[in-house]
N, C-alpha and C positions, 0 to 999 in steps of 0.2 A: 626433550625436544622443545625448541622455542617456537611459539606460535604468536603471530600478530594478527589483530583484527583491525579493519579500517571501516569507518562509517563517515558519511558526509558531515553531519552536525548533530549535536545532542542538545536539543532545545525543547523537546516535547516528546510525548509518548504516542506514536502513531504506528502504522503497520511495520515500517522498516525497523523501528526501535524494538518492536516485539520480536522480530526475527533476531536482532542483535542480542536481545536478552536470552534467547535460546542458545545462541552461540556462546554467550558467557557461561551458560550452564554446561555446555559440552566442553569448553576450554577455559576453566576457571582460573588458570595460571597465565592466560594470554595477556599481552600488552594490547592496549587499544589506542588507535590514532584517529583524530578527528579535527575538523577545522575549528569548531567552536564547541565549548562544553559549558552547560549551565547545570551545576550540581543540583541534584534533587528533581530534575525535570523529567527523568526517565524512570529507571528502576534501581533499587538498591544493589541488585546483582551487577548491573552495568557500572554503577558508581564504585563498586568494590574493585574493579580492575585498575591496573596502572594506566592512567590516561595521559596521553601526550597530545598537545594541541598546536595549532599553527600560530603564526604571528598575529592573526586576526583576534586571538583571544585577548590580547593586550588592549584592544580598543573597547571602551566601556559600552558602546552602543551595538556591538556586533551581535549580541544575543537576540536583539529585537530586529535589527536591520540587515541581517546577513543576506537576505534576498537582493537587497539593493547593491550589494557588493559584488554582484555577478561578474563584472569585468575583472575583478581582482582574484576570483576564486582559482583560476588555473595557476596563477603565480603562487597563491597561498598553499594549495595542495602539494605543489612541487617542493615546498619547504619541509614537508614531512619526509624524512629519510629513514628507511627501514633497512638496517644492516644487521647481520648476524642471526637471522631467523631461518628456521627450517621449513616453515609453511606460513604463507600470508593468505588471509581470507578477507576480501572486501565485500561490504554490503553496499551496493552502488545504485544511486539514482541521479547523481549529478557529477561529482568529482572523485569519489572515493577510490576508484580503480587506478587513478592517475598519480598516486603518491610515488615517490622515488623508492624503488625496491631493488635491493642488491641483485645484480645479474645472476641468473641461474637459480634463483629462489622460486620454488613452486608457488604460483599465485592463482587461487581460485576466486573468480569474481562471481558472487551471487547477485545477479542483475535484477533489481526491481524494475528498472526501465533504463534504456538509453536516455540521455539528458532531455527531459520532456520539453522544456521551453526552447531548446535549440532545434528540435525536430518536429514532432507531431502536434504539439500544442501551441505553436507560434501564433496561430490565428486567435486562439482563446486568450492568450496573454497580451498580445500586441495589436490585434485587429488588422485592418488593411490600410490605414491612413498614414499620416505623417510620422507618427510614432514608429510604425513598422518600417518605413523607409529609412528613418534615422538609425534604427537598430540594425540595418542590414549588414554593415561591416562587422559588428560584434557577433551577429549570428553566424556569419561565415567563418569567423575565427574560432568560435566555440565548436562548430561542427568539425573543423579540421582538427582541433585539439581532441575532441571526443573520439574521433575515428583513429587518430594517430596513437592515442594511449590505450586503444583496445586491441592493438596488434599482438601477435604471439610472443614478441620479445618483451612485452609488458604484462600480459595476461596469459597464463598458461592454459587455463580452462575456464569456460563460461558456463554457468548454470543459470537458467532463467526461471522465473517464478510461474510462468504459464506458457501455453502455446502461443498466445497473443504476443507476449514479450519475446518469445523465441523468434517469431517472425520479424519483429522490429530489430532484434540483434542482427539477424541475417541481412536485413535491408540496409541498416545504417552502419554497422560495423564490419559487414562481410565476414562474420564469424558464425560457425555452427555452435549450437548450445544444447545441452540436455535440460531436463525439466525436473525441478523438485518444488511442489506446491508449498507455500509458506505454512507455518504452524498456526492452527486456530485452537484456542483453549476452549474446546467444546464442553469440557466439564464445568466451566464457569457459567454456562448458559443452558437452561433446561426448560422444557414446557412445565407450566404449573397446573395443567389439567383442567383449567377453568375456561369458560367462554371468554373471548377477548372483550376488552372495553371498546367503546366507540371512538377510536382515534387511529390515525396512521402515524408512522414514525419516520423521521429523517435523521440520520446520524452521520457526522463527518466533520472534516476541517473545511472551513469556508474559504476556499480558494477558487479561482475561476472555473477550472475544468470540472469541479464537483457538481456544478449546475444546481446548487440550492435555489438559485433564482427561478429556475424552471419549475421546481416543485412548489415553491411558494406562490408563484403566479397561477399555476394550475389549480391549487387548492383554494386560492382566493376566488376563482371562478366557480368551482363546484360547491363551495360552502362546507365541505367536509373538514373535520378537525384534524389539524396536522401539528404534531409535537416535534420540535426541532432540538436536537442535542448536539453540542459541539461548539467550537470557537474558531476564530481565524480572522484574517485581514478584512474580509468582506462582512463580518457579522453586523457591525454597527449600521452600515448602509442597508443591509437586508432587513434588519429589525425595524428600521425607521419606515420602510415602505411596506411592511407586512400587513395584511388584513387581520381583523380581530379574531378570526378562527385559526390563526397560526400562532402557536405559543413557543417562545424561546426559553430553554432551560439552561443554556450554557453547558459547561462541562459538568458531568455528574459522576459520583463515585461508581465503581464497577457494580456493586450490588444494586444500586438504583437503575443502572443501565440494564442489568439483567432483568429486573422487574418490568421495565418499559418494553423490552423486547417481548417478554412473555405475555404482556397485557395488550399489545397493539393488534390491530386487525392485520396489518401487513407493514413491512418495511418498504419505503419508497427509495428507489435507487436510480437516480436520473443520469448518472455520470458514465462516461466511458472509462472504465477502471482497468488497470493493468492486471489485477487479481481481485481484490475486494474482500477484506476480512469481515467487514460489517455485515455483508450479505450472508456470510456463513454463520456469524454469531446469531443473527436472527433465525436462520434455519435450525441451528442447534437448539433454539428456544421453541421450535415447532411452528414458527410463523412463516408464511409465504413472503416472497419478495416480488415487488413490481419493478422490473429492471429494464433499462435501456439494452436493447439486444445487440450490443457490440462489446468487444473487450473481454475482460476476464469473466464477466457475468455469464457469458455463453458457456463457460466451462464449469462454473460453480452453481448455477441455478438450472434446474430441470424445468424448462418453460412449457406451459400448456400450449399445445398446438391443435387441439381438437375441441369438441363441444364441452360445455361446463362440467358434465358428469365425468369426463376423463381426467379431471383434476386430482382424482384419487392417486394417480401415478406421477403427479407433477409437484414441484416445490415453488412455483412462482408463475408470473405472467410477464411476457415481454412486450415492449413497444419499439417501433422501428424508427422513429424520428424524434429528435429532441425539441419538440414543440408542445405547447399546452394542449392542443387538440389531440395529439397522439397519446400523451400521458393520460389525459382525461378519459379517453376511450379505453385505455388499459385499466384504469380504475373501475370503469363501468363493467368491463369483462370480468375483472376480479370479483366484483360483488355478485355477479351472476354465478360464478363458480365457487365462491367462498364456502358454502356448506359442504362441498365435496373434498376439500383439501384435508389430508390426513397428517396430523401433527407428529405421529410416531414415524411415519415414512419420511417426513421432512427432516426430523431429527436424525434418523438413520443415515440419510444422505450426507448430512453435515459431518458425521463421525468419520467419514472417509478422509477428512482433512485434519486429523487430530495431531497433537504435539508429538506423541510417540512415533507416529508414522513419519513426521518430518525428521526427527532425530535419526531414525534408522536410514532413511533415504539420503540424508545429507552426509552422514558418515560414510555411506557406500560410495558417494562421489569423491569424498576426500581420499578414501583408500584407493580408489581406482586411479586418481591423479598421482598419488605417491608411488603406487606400484609401478606405474608407467615410467616413473623417474628413478626407480630403484631405491626409494627412500622408505624407511620403516615408518609405519603409521604412528601418529601421536597418541598419547594417552588421552582419553576423553571420558567424560561422565555421561553415561547413557541411561541412568535410572530415572 
């Protein structure tokens, strides 16, 4: 059975690429299609697949500036033509589901999110001024394209990564979706059994919706130590304006990240995330999460809703507004409840999102799709 995988772009290792790595494990003989590929930027398992790229690959600046090519991306993804396959699986957050797929081919779209910058995050990326007005025709075109290429003639089945994303799929694409939570390598992150060090941790890619600016401003006011891990387009500006109690480490190797998770007092999670793997990596390390109470965090963090001593049954603290005052108040509530959090319970909660659970649930969705089409299921590696 011939299987094809589609991913938007392969330029770094983030949550979507970790999902793709698991699909490369399940379907090691698959072909992989993508807009742009930077060898060595993801995993050896992904790089070992037969990779087909769009015409954008021929432009030397595409690896760094693909976001600025947004007007060209619908054209570029339609240059990828997938013929002769028995099953197509797209890992989608921008364009992946829209590649040209031979009529009648079963296509499962694993939806990380409908195109964020065209729908729910327009204000974050463009604001409300002249730039937003100038982009209005492009946004309208992107929305039409996104909805048109989500129809049942293009996508046979939609599987969303969370209840939050399932709601957005219904709202923007008018499609129903089932849910399979993404894989979290909980075995790579564990409690170390020691009292935490005196710092909070922020982990992520520095793009507007991640709201690293909110965490940095808040901790500048409180004076608490904040360690920042990650990289992205906003890093230089954030670092220039950061107070002395905020320390930037850039990207760190996974063993060092695991140590930081286990040593921090709590992970600060100020964004509205579609799912949020970092929040579960921290919980796998036995550490609580201080999270904005919207998006995927509502599903992945068991937030304290009672007095401090009830934190024995919680895995984190929520805050209701993306403002420094709201986040600072959540930090204060966390410190009151900190002695009551149970690292073992937090770890057990995170184990519900493990890699073996993802593999089993995802293959179940594949088999259901193929059974409905009268197609034999593909061979897959499940160990």
